C-alpha positions, -999 to +999 in steps of 0.1 A: -073+045+048-050+018+062-078-009+060-086+001+023-048-005+015-046-036+033-079-049+016-065-038-018-034-058-011-053-089-002-076-086-031-047-085-055-032-113-037+001-096-031+027-099-004+038-070+016+072-072-003+054-072-037+031-044-028+060-023-015+080-030-047+051-020-068+046+012-049+083+021-048+085+020-010+102-002+016+082-031+033+086-014+067+070+018+053+041-002+039+037-019+072+035+015+088+009+026+064-013-005+069-011-001+106-021+035+104+011+047+120+017+069+089-004+083+061+007+076+025+022+105+005+002+117-026+023+097-051+016+066-032-021+073-032-020+079-069-003+045-075-029+028-052-057+044-072-042+030-104-038-004-089-076-005-077-087+006-111 
C-alpha cells in the first residue's frame, strides 16, 4: 500500500506537504504512511481513491 501511495503522489507531481494538505493529515503522518510504518485510515484511503480516479 505504501508504494502505491508514493507512486500516486509522484504521478500527481505533488510534494509531501501538498499531498498531506489534500488528505487532511500532517506531513509527518504522510511520511509514516509512505514508509509503511502505519496504515492509512479508511477516510484517507477514500480520499486516495478519489485522487487516483
